[in-house]
All heavy atoms as an XYZ file, in Angstrom:
763
protein
N     -60.466     18.718    140.536
C     -59.082     18.867    140.678
C     -58.487     18.342    141.962
O     -57.442     17.755    141.878
C     -58.797     20.448    140.631
C     -57.304     20.860    140.688
S     -56.452     20.492    139.115
C     -54.912     21.241    139.433
N     -59.130     18.573    143.016
C     -58.669     17.895    144.242
C     -58.750     16.450    144.244
O     -57.729     15.816    144.774
C     -59.569     18.488    145.443
C     -58.981     17.874    146.801
C     -59.365     18.804    147.949
O     -59.520     19.877    147.791
O     -59.506     18.172    149.040
N     -59.716     15.744    143.638
C     -59.726     14.358    143.495
C     -58.538     13.914    142.709
O     -57.884     12.849    143.046
C     -61.030     13.913    142.837
C     -61.168     12.318    142.818
C     -62.485     12.004    142.265
C     -62.683     10.489    142.243
N     -63.918     10.038    141.720
N     -58.151     14.598    141.605
C     -57.056     14.340    140.844
C     -55.683     14.395    141.605
O     -54.874     13.402    141.503
C     -56.946     15.200    139.571
C     -55.924     14.872    138.563
C     -55.921     15.821    137.365
O     -56.975     16.035    136.786
O     -54.910     16.338    137.135
N     -55.612     15.398    142.375
C     -54.465     15.573    143.181
C     -54.318     14.398    144.227
O     -53.256     13.837    144.463
C     -54.402     16.892    143.951
O     -54.518     17.923    142.990
C     -53.251     17.059    144.867
N     -55.411     14.067    144.892
C     -55.400     13.002    145.910
C     -55.161     11.673    145.218
O     -54.398     10.799    145.860
C     -56.698     12.965    146.780
O     -57.754     12.555    145.887
N     -55.551     11.426    144.041
C     -55.304     10.169    143.343
C     -53.812     10.122    142.983
O     -53.239      9.026    143.245
C     -56.169     10.063    142.078
O     -57.552     10.171    142.439
C     -55.911      8.859    141.332
N     -53.283     11.188    142.507
C     -51.798     11.097    142.146
C     -50.932     10.970    143.362
O     -49.877     10.320    143.321
C     -51.438     12.394    141.346
O     -51.588     13.502    142.154
N     -51.315     11.565    144.559
C     -50.590     11.447    145.722
C     -50.706      9.957    146.277
O     -49.742      9.362    146.713
C     -51.017     12.400    146.884
C     -50.199     12.391    148.035
C     -50.496     13.574    149.017
C     -49.523     13.643    150.205
N     -49.833     14.645    151.076
N     -51.821      9.431    146.117
C     -52.107      7.961    146.419
C     -51.213      7.047    145.677
O     -50.583      6.111    146.239
C     -53.511      7.620    146.340
C     -53.839      6.226    146.867
C     -55.347      5.853    146.668
C     -55.621      4.513    147.115
N     -56.949      4.093    147.002
N     -51.159      7.287    144.259
C     -50.330      6.521    143.469
C     -48.804      6.624    143.947
O     -47.937      5.612    143.865
C     -50.460      6.913    141.991
C     -51.818      6.426    141.401
C     -51.824      7.118    139.954
C     -51.767      4.978    141.262
N     -48.307      7.861    144.263
C     -46.991      8.106    144.668
C     -46.673      7.281    145.943
O     -45.680      6.797    146.106
C     -46.826      9.592    144.895
C     -45.455     10.025    145.345
C     -44.290      9.719    144.557
C     -45.481     11.522    145.703
N     -47.628      7.333    146.873
C     -47.459      6.696    148.186
C     -47.318      5.224    147.984
O     -46.474      4.550    148.476
C     -48.600      7.013    149.144
C     -48.462      8.435    149.599
C     -48.711      6.013    150.248
C     -49.767      8.927    150.367
N     -48.153      4.625    147.050
C     -48.138      3.139    146.812
C     -46.821      2.735    146.046
O     -46.131      1.820    146.427
C     -49.259      2.788    145.825
C     -50.620      2.765    146.485
C     -51.805      2.554    145.408
O     -51.552      2.260    144.265
O     -52.963      2.663    145.955
N     -46.405      3.583    145.109
C     -45.159      3.360    144.395
C     -43.970      3.470    145.310
O     -43.053      2.692    145.300
C     -45.018      4.248    143.161
C     -43.977      3.826    142.235
C     -44.105      2.551    141.508
O     -45.198      2.123    141.447
O     -43.071      2.011    141.066
N     -43.924      4.522    146.162
C     -42.773      4.734    147.033
C     -42.782      3.630    148.112
O     -41.615      3.199    148.515
C     -42.895      6.018    147.820
C     -41.634      6.464    148.448
C     -40.662      7.107    147.782
C     -41.492      6.192    149.734
C     -39.439      7.426    148.402
C     -40.246      6.376    150.426
C     -39.256      7.013    149.746
N     -43.929      3.077    148.532
C     -43.919      2.044    149.484
C     -43.252      0.810    148.889
O     -42.470      0.143    149.598
C     -45.379      1.667    149.926
O     -45.967      2.925    150.541
C     -45.433      0.529    150.956
N     -43.553      0.511    147.652
C     -43.030     -0.740    146.983
C     -41.387     -0.541    147.008
O     -40.703     -1.435    147.272
C     -43.493     -0.847    145.624
C     -44.987     -1.301    145.526
C     -45.375     -1.418    144.203
C     -46.925     -1.506    144.111
N     -47.300     -1.463    142.623
N     -40.944      0.729    146.509
C     -39.569      0.947    146.441
C     -38.898      0.944    147.755
O     -37.856      0.371    147.841
C     -39.421      2.385    145.691
C     -37.926      2.747    145.497
C     -37.233      1.822    144.573
C     -37.838      4.243    145.044
N     -39.442      1.599    148.762
C     -38.794      1.622    150.045
C     -38.720      0.142    150.688
O     -37.686     -0.101    151.340
C     -39.481      2.507    150.978
O     -40.688      2.189    151.299
N     -39.769     -0.664    150.430
C     -39.674     -1.944    150.912
C     -38.507     -2.679    150.127
O     -37.833     -3.472    150.763
C     -40.945     -2.711    150.604
C     -42.131     -2.346    151.583
O     -41.844     -1.556    152.474
O     -43.256     -2.574    151.140
N     -38.365     -2.530    148.798
C     -37.285     -3.206    148.029
C     -35.921     -2.798    148.518
O     -35.129     -3.669    148.849
C     -37.643     -2.858    146.636
C     -36.451     -3.410    145.733
C     -36.535     -4.991    145.657
C     -36.628     -2.827    144.251
N     -35.737     -1.489    148.782
C     -34.486     -0.958    149.247
C     -34.132     -1.525    150.575
O     -33.006     -1.771    150.869
C     -34.488      0.598    149.110
C     -34.676      1.113    147.689
C     -33.180      1.176    149.763
C     -33.708      0.743    146.755
N     -35.151     -1.532    151.378
C     -34.933     -1.997    152.827
C     -34.448     -3.445    152.812
O     -33.491     -3.812    153.518
C     -36.242     -1.800    153.678
C     -36.096     -2.255    155.108
C     -35.299     -1.191    155.883
C     -35.255     -1.633    157.349
N     -34.349     -0.839    158.157
N     -35.126     -4.289    151.978
C     -34.807     -5.739    151.965
C     -33.468     -5.988    151.285
O     -32.698     -6.798    151.664
C     -35.944     -6.530    151.277
O     -36.072     -6.280    149.951
N     -33.198     -5.216    150.203
C     -31.927     -5.438    149.510
C     -30.711     -4.893    150.167
O     -29.727     -5.449    150.149
C     -32.146     -4.848    148.106
C     -31.003     -5.187    147.142
C     -31.336     -4.836    145.670
C     -30.177     -5.271    144.755
N     -30.575     -4.910    143.429
N     -30.785     -3.656    150.660
C     -29.591     -2.901    151.190
C     -29.734     -2.648    152.721
O     -28.743     -2.166    153.260
C     -29.423     -1.586    150.510
C     -29.197     -1.749    148.949
C     -30.133     -1.382    148.056
C     -27.962     -2.251    148.526
C     -29.946     -1.482    146.703
C     -27.740     -2.424    147.117
C     -28.741     -1.971    146.292
O     -28.574     -2.175    144.892
N     -30.786     -3.022    153.319
C     -31.053     -2.671    154.712
C     -30.848     -1.236    154.892
O     -30.285     -0.670    155.907
C     -30.181     -3.343    155.610
C     -30.548     -3.384    157.148
O     -31.807     -3.263    157.283
O     -29.757     -3.396    157.938
N     -31.454     -0.414    154.064
C     -31.426      1.063    154.100
C     -32.788      1.617    154.160
O     -33.765      1.136    153.448
C     -30.797      1.607    152.922
C     -30.824      3.215    152.817
C     -29.263      1.252    152.890
N     -33.041      2.514    155.097
C     -34.455      3.004    155.230
C     -34.582      4.226    154.442
O     -33.718      5.172    154.393
C     -34.718      3.375    156.790
O     -34.705      2.264    157.536
N     -35.674      4.351    153.593
C     -35.934      5.507    152.785
C     -37.397      5.980    153.201
O     -38.182      5.210    153.396
C     -36.029      5.211    151.308
C     -34.685      4.866    150.585
C     -35.121      4.680    149.037
C     -33.778      6.014    150.664
N     -37.560      7.285    153.315
C     -38.871      7.801    153.509
C     -39.090      9.078    152.727
O     -38.162      9.766    152.471
C     -39.249      7.986    154.975
C     -38.367      8.906    155.801
C     -38.621     10.163    156.207
C     -37.129      8.645    156.487
N     -37.673     10.738    156.982
C     -36.713      9.735    157.098
C     -36.285      7.441    156.451
C     -35.522      9.713    157.911
C     -35.082      7.543    157.157
C     -34.761      8.724    157.866
N     -40.270      9.210    152.308
C     -40.737     10.393    151.504
C     -41.308     11.451    152.373
O     -42.064     11.113    153.377
C     -41.848      9.866    150.526
C     -42.339     10.948    149.632
C     -41.295     11.343    148.505
C     -43.610     10.348    148.892
N     -40.886     12.667    152.182
C     -41.327     13.772    152.926
C     -42.016     14.767    152.080
O     -41.568     14.957    150.873
C     -40.288     14.440    153.885
C     -39.789     13.505    154.943
C     -39.169     14.955    152.977
N     -42.969     15.510    152.524
C     -43.526     16.653    151.749
C     -42.857     17.943    152.303
O     -42.735     18.091    153.446
C     -45.001     16.659    151.974
C     -45.691     17.640    151.045
C     -47.202     17.527    151.119
O     -47.761     16.643    151.749
O     -47.937     18.300    150.343
N     -42.415     18.717    151.369
C     -41.678     20.016    151.771
C     -42.825     21.044    151.894
O     -43.621     21.355    151.119
C     -40.778     20.402    150.665
C     -39.668     19.315    150.521
C     -40.047     21.721    151.020
C     -38.856     19.563    149.218
N     -42.829     21.665    153.153
C     -43.842     22.658    153.450
C     -43.048     23.823    154.034
O     -42.802     24.000    155.259
C     -44.807     22.122    154.599
C     -45.591     20.923    154.096
S     -46.402     20.206    155.387
C     -48.031     19.922    154.536
N     -42.535     24.618    153.181
C     -41.731     25.770    153.483
C     -40.391     25.262    154.039
O     -39.690     24.541    153.384
N     -40.072     25.586    155.300
C     -38.786     25.121    155.932
C     -38.984     23.836    156.650
O     -38.045     23.248    157.147
C     -38.280     26.210    156.930
C     -37.824     27.446    156.291
C     -37.319     28.400    157.265
C     -36.856     29.708    156.645
N     -36.307     30.635    157.480
N     -40.215     23.285    156.721
C     -40.498     22.142    157.395
C     -40.744     20.931    156.495
O     -41.250     21.105    155.358
C     -41.782     22.392    158.123
C     -42.166     21.395    159.099
C     -43.462     21.888    159.941
N     -44.120     20.749    160.380
C     -45.191     20.163    159.716
N     -45.628     20.778    158.713
N     -45.753     19.145    160.161
N     -40.397     19.734    156.938
C     -40.534     18.531    156.037
C     -41.604     17.683    156.936
O     -41.419     17.392    158.167
C     -39.253     17.698    156.021
C     -38.193     18.353    155.156
C     -36.835     18.343    155.636
C     -38.504     18.950    153.966
C     -35.853     18.923    154.844
C     -37.534     19.523    153.218
C     -36.231     19.539    153.661
O     -35.260     20.122    152.907
N     -42.538     17.205    156.244
C     -43.652     16.379    156.843
C     -43.556     14.955    156.265
O     -43.678     14.772    155.047
C     -45.007     17.035    156.515
O     -46.032     16.180    156.986
N     -43.434     13.924    157.156
C     -43.308     12.596    156.778
C     -44.630     12.141    156.002
O     -45.763     12.494    156.452
C     -43.175     11.759    158.028
C     -43.334     10.221    157.745
C     -42.280      9.558    157.396
C     -44.513      9.578    158.077
C     -42.287      8.129    157.148
C     -44.597      8.196    157.806
C     -43.519      7.474    157.286
O     -43.621      6.152    157.146
N     -44.406     11.477    154.860
C     -45.539     10.924    154.089
C     -45.562      9.431    154.186
O     -46.636      8.804    154.607
C     -45.453     11.383    152.645
C     -46.624     10.803    151.808
C     -45.439     12.883    152.481
N     -44.487      8.789    153.789
C     -44.583      7.275    153.793
C     -43.130      6.761    153.756
O     -42.240      7.456    153.321
C     -45.317      6.803    152.613
C     -44.679      7.070    151.308
C     -45.669      5.304    152.742
N     -42.906      5.445    154.066
C     -41.596      4.847    153.934
C     -41.074      4.373    155.359
O     -41.777      4.356    156.276
N     -39.996      3.765    155.312
C     -39.226      3.262    156.465
C     -38.438      4.401    157.176
O     -37.322      4.500    156.853
C     -38.391      2.046    156.053
C     -39.051      0.934    155.445
N     -39.661      0.032    156.357
C     -39.391      0.622    154.244
C     -40.263     -0.915    155.511
N     -40.070     -0.614    154.362
N     -39.056      4.998    158.106
C     -38.379      6.085    158.797
C     -37.542      5.506    159.957
O     -37.897      4.566    160.574
C     -39.442      6.946    159.481
C     -38.833      8.293    160.008
C     -39.982      9.197    160.461
C     -39.367     10.380    160.975
N     -40.431     11.328    161.455
N     -36.341      5.994    160.038
C     -35.317      5.470    160.925
C     -34.649      6.590    161.716
O     -34.177      7.567    161.099
C     -34.338      4.613    160.249
C     -33.344      3.903    161.127
C     -32.428      3.067    160.253
O     -32.842      1.914    159.795
O     -31.220      3.469    160.145
N     -34.596      6.548    163.028
C     -33.836      7.501    163.783
C     -32.404      7.033    163.740
O     -32.039      5.882    163.878
C     -34.415      7.519    165.266
C     -35.856      7.874    165.275
C     -36.155      9.299    164.771
O     -35.378     10.205    164.902
O     -37.242      9.461    164.193
N     -31.538      8.130    163.791
C     -30.114      7.884    163.801
C     -29.404      9.075    164.583
O     -29.954     10.104    164.662
C     -29.651      7.946    162.390
O     -28.232      7.810    162.316
N     -28.223      8.755    165.094
C     -27.496      9.799    165.674
C     -27.012     10.772    164.660
O     -26.763     11.986    165.000
C     -26.315      9.209    166.456
C     -26.700      8.442    167.648
C     -26.593      7.059    167.708
C     -27.218      9.024    168.809
C     -27.077      6.268    168.861
C     -27.704      8.327    169.898
C     -27.502      6.951    169.923
N     -26.659     10.341    163.540
C     -26.279     11.216    162.405
C     -27.435     11.921    161.707
O     -28.441     11.203    161.599
C     -25.335     10.429    161.413
C     -24.177      9.821    161.952
C     -23.424      8.979    160.925
C     -23.160     10.900    162.535
N     -27.265     13.019    161.193
C     -28.434     13.638    160.473
C     -28.571     12.939    159.131
O     -27.648     12.463    158.540
C     -27.962     15.019    160.192
C     -26.460     15.127    160.412
C     -26.032     13.981    161.348
N     -29.829     12.662    158.827
C     -30.198     12.066    157.608
C     -29.858     12.916    156.334
O     -29.691     14.008    156.377
C     -31.649     11.748    157.646
C     -32.173     12.846    158.498
C     -31.046     13.184    159.482
N     -29.634     12.184    155.200
C     -29.410     12.783    153.933
C     -30.757     13.094    153.287
O     -31.672     12.317    153.379
C     -28.686     11.869    152.965
C     -27.364     11.291    153.515
S     -25.896     12.177    152.874
C     -26.067     12.395    151.271
N     -30.908     14.285    152.806
C     -32.179     14.712    152.128
C     -31.960     15.003    150.677
O     -31.008     15.766    150.393
C     -32.736     16.053    152.782
C     -34.015     16.390    152.229
C     -32.884     15.682    154.322
N     -32.697     14.484    149.776
C     -32.627     14.634    148.393
C     -33.917     15.138    147.860
O     -34.927     14.420    147.856
C     -32.275     13.376    147.703
C     -30.986     12.698    148.137
C     -31.019     11.698    149.176
C     -29.797     13.097    147.713
C     -29.889     11.221    149.590
C     -28.670     12.481    148.089
C     -28.681     11.537    149.210
N     -33.859     16.373    147.369
C     -35.093     17.116    146.870
C     -35.397     16.395    145.560
O     -34.538     16.342    144.547
C     -34.868     18.554    146.687
O     -35.977     19.158    146.208
N     -36.628     16.033    145.392
C     -37.176     15.428    144.062
C     -37.858     16.616    143.154
O     -37.743     16.498    142.009
C     -38.269     14.377    144.384
C     -37.702     13.161    145.183
C     -38.850     12.179    145.529
C     -36.546     12.496    144.469
N     -38.558     17.454    143.893
C     -39.052     18.668    143.213
C     -39.354     19.670    144.352
O     -38.887     19.476    145.545
C     -40.374     18.276    142.431
C     -41.439     17.766    143.141
O     -41.580     17.905    144.307
N     -42.467     17.222    142.532
N     -40.104     20.692    144.022
C     -40.341     21.764    145.048
C     -41.298     21.281    146.136
O     -41.365     21.812    147.216
C     -40.868     23.010    144.409
C     -42.335     22.930    143.820
C     -42.270     22.252    142.408
O     -41.298     22.122    141.718
O     -43.293     21.703    142.085
N     -41.911     20.131    145.937
C     -42.965     19.640    146.940
C     -42.563     18.390    147.656
O     -43.035     18.207    148.749
C     -44.268     19.353    146.157
C     -45.448     19.134    147.029
C     -46.744     19.113    146.298
C     -47.737     18.779    147.329
N     -49.203     19.145    147.053
N     -41.687     17.535    147.077
C     -41.219     16.325    147.784
C     -39.779     16.133    147.844
O     -39.077     16.513    146.940
C     -41.847     15.061    147.039
C     -43.425     15.043    147.175
C     -44.209     15.415    146.144
C     -44.022     14.661    148.331
C     -45.591     15.340    146.204
C     -45.397     14.590    148.427
C     -46.128     14.930    147.440
N     -39.262     15.312    148.832
C     -37.917     14.914    148.977
C     -37.841     13.584    149.557
O     -38.904     12.991    150.102
C     -37.144     15.868    149.892
N     -36.615     12.938    149.304
C     -36.424     11.498    149.889
C     -35.392     11.784    151.020
O     -34.420     12.450    150.861
C     -35.842     10.670    148.727
C     -35.395      9.309    149.418
C     -36.999     10.356    147.709
N     -35.565     11.004    152.037
C     -34.671     11.090    153.162
C     -34.222      9.720    153.453
O     -34.905      8.824    153.439
C     -35.449     11.619    154.449
C     -34.480     11.801    155.623
C     -36.030     12.955    154.104
N     -32.882      9.645    153.889
C     -32.216      8.296    154.291
C     -31.243      8.534    155.280
O     -30.462      9.494    155.155
C     -31.683      7.640    153.011
O     -31.049      6.462    153.421
N     -31.092      7.661    156.283
C     -30.054      7.827    157.220
C     -28.821      6.916    156.895
O     -27.811      7.077    157.511
C     -30.675      7.458    158.714
O     -31.121      6.120    158.567
N     -28.925      6.068    155.963
C     -27.879      5.148    155.568
C     -27.644      5.087    154.023
O     -27.329      4.113    153.488
C     -28.111      3.725    156.112
C     -28.017      3.709    157.561
O     -27.070      4.258    158.207
N     -28.998      3.063    158.188
N     -27.773      6.245    153.427
C     -27.791      6.277    151.934
C     -26.459      5.749    151.322
O     -26.476      5.150    150.294
C     -28.096      7.763    151.533
C     -28.072      8.029    150.021
C     -27.171      8.517    149.266
C     -29.145      7.695    149.206
N     -27.550      8.691    148.007
C     -28.876      8.033    147.854
C     -30.409      7.025    149.351
C     -29.694      7.948    146.752
C     -31.186      6.850    148.277
C     -30.915      7.258    146.970
N     -25.376      5.981    152.120
C     -24.099      5.547    151.574
C     -23.937      4.017    151.454
O     -22.972      3.518    150.910
C     -22.953      6.190    152.477
C     -23.136      5.828    153.935
O     -24.126      5.448    154.435
O     -22.023      5.881    154.573
N     -24.878      3.198    152.075
C     -24.800      1.727    151.930
C     -25.237      1.339    150.643
O     -24.994      0.177    150.126
C     -25.712      1.124    153.026
C     -25.245      1.106    154.357
C     -26.329      0.503    155.168
C     -25.791     -0.242    156.342
N     -27.002     -0.880    157.090
N     -25.954      2.161    149.766
C     -26.356      1.827    148.474
C     -25.316      2.170    147.488
O     -24.817      3.356    147.615
C     -27.702      2.648    148.125
C     -28.807      2.372    149.137
C     -28.140      2.377    146.721
C     -30.042      3.206    149.013
N     -25.033      1.334    146.575
C     -23.976      1.682    145.543
C     -24.329      2.905    144.753
O     -25.492      3.121    144.506
C     -23.972      0.354    144.524
C     -24.477     -0.756    145.521
C     -25.499     -0.109    146.351
N     -23.345      3.693    144.425
C     -23.572      4.953    143.729
C     -24.452      4.895    142.451
O     -25.311      5.715    142.322
C     -22.215      5.563    143.318
C     -21.286      5.984    144.426
C     -21.779      7.297    145.023
C     -20.770      7.665    146.157
N     -21.364      8.448    147.157
N     -24.206      3.918    141.689
C     -25.010      3.733    140.423
C     -26.519      3.515    140.787
O     -27.363      4.010    140.257
C     -24.381      2.570    139.632
C     -24.852      2.489    138.200
C     -24.067      1.500    137.412
C     -24.275      1.724    135.981
N     -23.567      0.834    135.174
N     -26.743      2.739    141.831
C     -28.142      2.407    142.302
C     -28.713      3.750    142.902
O     -29.929      3.928    142.673
C     -28.152      1.326    143.349
C     -27.919     -0.042    142.759
C     -28.917     -0.474    141.642
O     -30.092     -0.303    141.824
O     -28.340     -0.847    140.583
N     -27.891      4.525    143.589
C     -28.419      5.814    144.164
C     -28.997      6.633    142.983
O     -30.089      7.210    143.157
C     -27.368      6.523    144.912
C     -26.867      5.873    146.157
C     -25.722      6.653    146.804
O     -25.160      7.623    146.198
N     -25.142      6.112    147.859
N     -28.203      6.840    141.995
C     -28.551      7.581    140.800
C     -29.881      7.037    140.161
O     -30.741      7.830    139.759
C     -27.541      7.683    139.867
C     -26.199      8.470    140.288
C     -25.062      8.263    139.353
O     -25.093      7.543    138.443
N     -24.023      9.091    139.595
N     -29.951      5.719    140.007
C     -31.122      5.143    139.420
C     -32.393      5.405    140.271
O     -33.502      5.789    139.735
C     -30.952      3.614    139.246
C     -30.049      3.189    138.219
C     -29.961      1.718    138.097
C     -28.948      1.208    137.094
N     -28.887     -0.277    137.132
N     -32.276      5.325    141.573
C     -33.361      5.571    142.400
C     -33.893      6.942    142.296
O     -35.045      7.129    142.164
C     -32.991      5.172    143.887
C     -32.794      3.675    144.116
C     -34.074      5.589    144.847
C     -32.053      3.177    145.339
N     -32.956      7.885    142.490
C     -33.396      9.278    142.367
C     -33.958      9.645    141.032
O     -34.940     10.386    140.969
C     -32.214     10.188    142.777
C     -31.688     10.106    144.283
C     -30.494     10.963    144.472
C     -32.826     10.529    145.244
N     -33.318      9.154    139.932
C     -33.775      9.449    138.644
C     -35.306      8.871    138.452
O     -36.137      9.607    137.897
C     -32.904      8.789    137.568
C     -33.335      9.015    136.282
N     -33.292     10.223    135.489
C     -33.881      8.114    135.290
C     -33.745     10.006    134.339
N     -34.241      8.842    134.216
N     -35.465      7.646    138.909
C     -36.774      7.107    138.765
C     -37.853      7.842    139.581
O     -38.902      8.112    139.044
C     -36.715      5.544    139.385
C     -38.167      4.996    139.418
C     -38.729      4.457    138.318
C     -38.788      4.767    140.661
C     -39.998      3.964    138.338
C     -39.983      4.257    140.698
C     -40.629      3.788    139.561
O     -41.872      3.271    139.594
N     -37.522      8.326    140.821
C     -38.493      8.938    141.653
C     -38.807     10.306    141.006
O     -39.932     10.748    141.025
C     -37.965      9.096    143.057
C     -38.064      7.818    143.870
C     -37.321      8.018    145.233
C     -39.515      7.437    144.107
N     -37.818     11.063    140.508
C     -37.929     12.356    139.875
C     -38.900     12.177    138.593
O     -39.725     12.938    138.375
C     -36.671     13.039    139.584
C     -35.940     13.533    140.712
C     -34.581     14.154    140.373
C     -33.897     14.697    141.629
N     -32.655     15.365    141.133
N     -38.610     11.181    137.852
C     -39.342     10.849    136.678
C     -40.846     10.522    136.972
O     -41.799     11.068    136.442
C     -38.777      9.750    135.861
C     -39.310      9.471    134.472
C     -38.580      8.447    133.730
C     -39.298      8.185    132.328
N     -38.629      7.177    131.639
N     -40.973      9.719    138.049
C     -42.380      9.237    138.458
C     -43.186     10.485    138.944
O     -44.328     10.592    138.691
C     -42.267      8.173    139.645
C     -43.526      7.697    139.978
C     -44.185      6.671    139.215
C     -44.227      8.064    141.101
C     -45.308      6.208    139.484
C     -45.415      7.610    141.354
C     -46.056      6.635    140.610
N     -42.463     11.377    139.781
C     -43.208     12.580    140.217
C     -43.422     13.538    139.073
O     -44.342     14.365    139.131
C     -42.351     13.137    141.434
C     -42.448     12.368    142.648
C     -42.803     14.641    141.697
C     -41.612     12.771    143.817
N     -42.624     13.512    138.046
C     -42.888     14.442    136.983
C     -42.070     15.739    137.016
O     -42.607     16.776    136.552
N     -40.858     15.584    137.530
C     -40.043     16.887    137.480
C     -39.237     16.963    136.141
O     -39.139     16.020    135.382
C     -38.924     16.845    138.708
O     -38.136     15.613    138.459
C     -39.725     16.822    140.045
């Protein structure tokens, strides 16, 4: 069971890395994946960016969320596609 969990997390990391690279190059927007651990968020992978403004956090399921400091630079339609794709990939 643990091997299956680590394999699925590895696939998630690989897929998210590709997506965050694409978003960074296309829109110059940083996305990073965090694991939700109670009230705490733990960085997993992606282009993490510090900003004066608080980042936007989008829950994908009870275990993972996507964070971005410049989410509004992405067109609304693309935002929806990105979140839908990630939720589907994670299996929510």
